[in-house]
Structure formats: structure tokens, C-alpha cells
N, C-alpha and C positions, 0 to 999 in steps of 0.2 A: 367462265374463268378466262383471264387474259393469257395470251401466249407469252413465252419468254421473249420473243422478238418484239412484241408490242410493249412489254415492260421495259426493255432495254432502250427502245426509241423514246418512250415516254420520259424516263429518267434523264436521257441526254437532253431532250427538249426543255425540261424543267430546270436543269442546272444552267443551261445557256440563258434561258429567259430570266432567271432570277438575278443574273449579274449585270444586266444591261437595260438601257432604254432602247426601245425598238423591237418588234416582234421577231420571232424566229420560227421556222418550221423545219422539222426533221422527218425524214422518210427512209425506209429501208425495205429491201426485198431479200428473201432467202428461199430459193426454190420457188414453190407456188405460194408462199406466204408473203404478206406485205403489212406495213404498219406506218402510220403517219400521226404525228402529234405536234402541238404548238399552234401556230396561226391557222386560220381556216384554210383548207386545201386550195381554195381559189385565189388566195393572196399571191400577187405577183411581186417579184423582186428583180432588181438589176443583178444579172449573174456574172458580170465582168468577164474575165478571161476564160471561163468555161465556154464562152462563145467560140474560142478557137477550136474546140472540138467539133463544132458544127461546120466551121470554115473548112477544116481538113476533111471532114466527111464529104462535104460538097465536092472537094477536089477529087477524092476518091471515086465518088459516084460519077462524075463527069469523065474520069479516067475509064471506068468500066463501060461507060457508053461510047467511048472513043472520041469524045469531044476535045479532050486534052490528054496528056500523059504526065506521069510523075517526073519523068526525066526531060520534060520539055523546057526550053529556056524561057525565063521570064520575058525576055525581049520580044518574044513571038506575040505576046498578049498586050504589049504596050503600044501607045500612039507612035507614029513613025518618027516624030521629032524628039522622042525621049530615048536616051541611051542609058541602058542599065550598066552600072559599074562592074568591073571584072577584077580578079586579082589572081596572080599566079597562073595565068593562062586559063582560068576556070571562069565559067559564066555561072550566074545564079539560075538554078532550076526551080520548078514549082515545088518539088519535094523539100528543097532546102528551106523555102519559106515556111512550109508546114512543120518542119522539124527544128526550126531555129538554128540551122546551120549555114545560113546565107552569108553571114559576115556583117549584115546590116546592123547599125546601132539600135538601141532600144526604142528610140523615138526619132521621128523625121528631123533632119537638120533645120534649125530655125523655129521649131514649134515651141520649145520650152520658154524662151525669153518672152514670148508674146502671152503665154497662158499661165505662167507660174503662180500668179496670185489671183487667178479667177476661180470662182466657185464651180464654174462649169468649163474646165480647162481645154477640152478638145472640140467644143462646139464649132470653133472656127477652122477646123482642119478639113479643108476642101480637098477635092481630088487634085486640083492644081497645086496646092501646097505639097501634097504627097509627091507628085511628079517632079516638082521643083526641088524638093528635098532629096529625092533619088538622084536627080541629075548632079546634084552637088556633093554627093556622099562618096567618101573613100571607105572601102570595105575594111573591117577590123581584122578579118582572117580570110583565107582562101575558102571559097564556097565548098561546102560539104565536108570540111575537116574539123570544125570545132562548134560545139554547143554554145550559142550566145542568145539568150532569150530576147526576143524582138517584137514588140507591139507593132512597130513599123512594118516588119516583114509580114505579120499575120494580117494587118489591116490592108496592106498592099495586095496580098493574095486575094482577100475577099473582093476588093475593088476590081482587080484584074479579071477574076473569074466572071463576076456579074457583067462587066462590060464585054467580055468575050462572047457571052450568050445573049447580049442585047437587053439586059434588065438591070435592076438595082439589087443590092445585097439582100435586103429584107425579102423581096419576092423570090430571089434565088433559093434562099433557105426554106421558105414555105413550100416551093415546088418540089425540091429535091429531097427534103427530110421531113418537115413537119406534117404536110398533108399525108404522105405515105404511111406515117406512123400515127396519125391521128392526134397530134400535139397542137391543140387549138390555141393555146395561150403563149406559145413561144414566138416572139417576134420583136423587131426593133422598135417600130412605131406602134404606139398603143392608141386604140380608138377611145372615145369617151368612157365606155362601159369598162374597159380594161384599166384605163387610167384611174378610175374610181377604186379599183382593187389593188393598185400599187401601194405596197407599204412605204411609209415615210422613212427615209434614210436618216441615220444619226452617226455623229463622230463617236470615237471611243469614249469621250467624256460625256456623251449623251446629248450633245447639241444637234438640232435638226440640220440636215445637210440637203441641198437641193438635188434633183435628179441630174445626171450627166447625159449629154448627147455627143456621141463619138463621131458623127458626121461620116466623113470618108474612111475613118478608122473603124467603122462598125464591125468589120470582120475580126477585130482584135478584142472586143469587149462590149458591143453594142446591144446584145440581146437581153430581153426580160424573159422570165419564165416562172413556173410553179414547180412545187415538189412533184405533183403527179405527172407533169409532162417530163421531167427529168428522170423519174423513175421509169417512164415508158422508154426513154432513150436508153437507159441502163438495161432494161430487159431485151432491147433490140441487140445490144452489145453482147448479150449472152445467148443469142440464138433465136429470138422471136421475130426478127425482121423479115420483110418480104425478100424473095430470092435475090433480086438485083441489088437491093440495099445491103443484104447480108454479104454479098461478094465485096461490096465496097467497105463494109466494116472489116472483114477479114484482111483487106489490103492494108487498112490503118494499123491493124494489129501486128502484121507480119513485117511491114517497113519499119526499120529501127536504125538508130544511130546510138552507139554506146557513149554515155556521159562519164561514167566512172565504173568502178567494180561492182557497184550496188544498184545502179540505175541506168535506164536507156530512155531516149526520147523517140517517140513515134509521132505520125501526123495527128496532132490534136491531144496527145497523151504523154505523161511520164509514166514509166513502169519501173517497179521494183524487181530486183533479181530474186527468182524463186529458189535459188539454191540454198544449201544448209537448212533445209526443213521449212523455209519461209514459203508463204503463199504469194503468188504473183498478183500484184495490185496494179491496175491502171487508174490513174486519177488526174484531175486538174482542179486547181483552186482558182478563185476569182475575187476581185476587189475593185470597187469604185469608191466615190467619195463618201457614201453612207451605207455601204453594203459589203458583206463578205459571204463567200459561197464555197462549197466543195461538192464534187462528184467523184466518188471512188467506187471502183468495181473489182471484185475477185472473180474473174470468169470461171475458174476451175471449181469454185465453190458455189457458183450461182447466187452470189450475194453482192449487194450494192447498198451504198448509203448516199443520201443527199442531205446537205444542210444549207439552208438559206437563211441569212440573217440581215435585218435592217439596221445594222450597227457595224461599225468599221473594226471591231475587235475580230482577230483571226478565229476561224472555226475549224482549221484543218486538223489540229491535234484532237479535239473532242470528236471530230467526225471519224478519223482513222482509228481512234480508240473504240469507237462504237462498232466499226467494221471488224475490228479484232475480236471484240466480245461476241459478235454474231457468228464469226468463223469458229470461235472456241466452243460455241454451243453445240457444234456438230462434230462429225469425225474428222481426223486429220490433225497435223501439227498446228500449234497455236500462234507463234510469234508473227507480228506484223511490223516491218520496219517503219521508222519515222519518216515524215514527209521530207523531200529533198528541197522544199521551199519554193517550187515553181509557181 
């Protein structure tokens, strides 16, 4: 006899798969139970901005190890000939990049006119382009004061951290997160075997879409992953991580900047307000040319949901609804707030 968790996950996967071209995989955990339906568990997807969760966790891990600090100015990690912009007497700090409070624009200056009509729009985004864009940028707000979602900032953070420790972003994520947690299929660059397991992406209308390559912006959205790997990350967020990584995870959960009365931003996460009987949810969505994704965790309920889709239709609402149903199947209040659209 199937469990309620298994039934809820299966129905969500069937509903999503029935309305689109492109495979979908849905997974969930609740306490010691887990379930996965849809595409084969080994299927890889572009996870888009869920990558930012990894970038922020790398920052926290390096902070725990003393290699950097959350309050460290970005300029300390930049080449000597690059000056980071300031505003109101405040400098950009590493935590500002992880929490989208740096004041940087969404994308580097000069990138969009070159890439607007390309099928792989960020493939030419080199480190030099990022640095040149930073040099020419005027901050939109005083660092640390206002939430402004920035792929530029997250990509810059990933690049700066990798260069600081003398490696590339992909290798850094493997060393700091994936190998300690046993996440074998989460990476930027896919070898031939993993490339063969990558689901083909599709537009909302069902037209095939080519893969994206984010180059120096990889820290903002360049990772590929599977549902089992992301469920492993979810379990780590709920207490199963090795001691040092657990300390870094706790740092990402406790560091916060209030967005509004209902939500806050953390390094790598958006969280909902647990007041008024609501459950606290940490989540991030992702999207590239032909893929959409969601990772949502309710730490106090030891529940999490992963939705990966090879279609550009949004999956955040079905995924959050699934998490609400899972939470409602156990003790405690039921309502879960809607996504803030991050």
C-alpha cells in the first residue's frame, strides 16, 4: 500500500506532466519518509537560480573555516585594478551579494544588448565582462539597506570566492558542498555520461530550447542537478549535514534581511514569516531558457519538496501547494503562504 506522501507526490507529478512537453520530476521528504515520481531519478535538469543556494552556502562554509567573513568588503576579493562601487559611504560586503542587498542591478552593465536575441544569452559573459560591468556600475541603493534581486551580484560572489581560493566555481561547489554530502550529479559542467541524462528543455509552448551556459555568471544559475541530489541538500538543511557544514547551514538560516512584513531574505533563501499560525518556509525558485525548478523546505516540520521541469512553465505554486499538503498531513497548523516570486 502506498503512503500518503507517495500519493501526493505522484499526483503532483502527473498533473504537471500532463499539461506540458518536457519531462518533470517531483520529490519530497517528510521526517524519515521520501517519495519521487515523474522522470527517472537520474535525470538531470538545469536548476537555474537554485544555484544561488549553493553559492551562499559556499560563502558560509568559507566563513566558518575563516577564509572569508560575511562582513568582508567585496573589494578585498577583487583584482587590484577593479574598484567596487560604493554609495552613501557604504561598501558592498559579501553578505550583501548573498542577500541581494548590494544595490547592484539585476544584470551586468552592457550584457543585455549583446545577448537579448541569443538562444544561449549568457555564454559570452566572461569574468572580464563582469569586472568591466562592475567598474561602470552605479549602485541603485545603499549597500545593506534594500532588497534588489541581482543575478549580477550572485554571479560576482561565486566568481570572487572561486578566485579567492584559487579554483573555478564548479570545483569550489564540488569541494565545499557536493562531495561532503554525496551529491554526485550536481555540477556546472557535465561529462558525456551525465550529458546523456540531461532532459531536453522546452519553452512554455513546447518548443525545444537549447541548454544555457552561464560562463562567469555560473554562481547565479549555472548548476545542473537531480531530484535525489536536491533532496539530499534539503535533508542537510534539516539537520543531517556533517558538523562543519551544519554550522555553515545554520549561518545561512540565521543571517537575514527583512523584505516586508511577510518575508525575509537569507544567504541563498527567501523565507516566509511563521507568525499567525503559518509554518516557516525556506525556498528558492529557478528558471533558464527551457527549465523551471523549486526547492522548498519547512525545517520545523522536517518536510521538503523538489520540483524540476524541462519546460519553462512556472512550478512554484504546484510545488508550494504540495508542501502545504504534506505539512497538513501531520500535526500543526496548515496554511502556507504563497510564493514571493523570487
